[in-house]
C-alpha positions, 0 to 999 in steps of 0.5 A: 737869795735865790734857791740853789739846787744842792747838788749843782753846787757840789754841797751834797754827794748822791749814790745811787743803787737797787738792793734786789727791787728797792731803790736806795738814796745816799746822801753826804755833805761833800767839804764844799758844803760844810764850808758852805752850811758853816759860813751860813751858821755864822752869818746866822749867829750875827743876824740874831745876836748870838754865839752858838758855834765854838 
């Protein structure tokens, strides 16, 4: 599997701003990112032969 730039893949959204001289960055998972992560967990559970998600 190739590395993925999570922002380019629309898995996260970032918001950047300055408060005075301090940079502040917020990162939030997008719907696409949440779905991709849920699929990753399903595949991981299958590979391990366990069920962790409800």
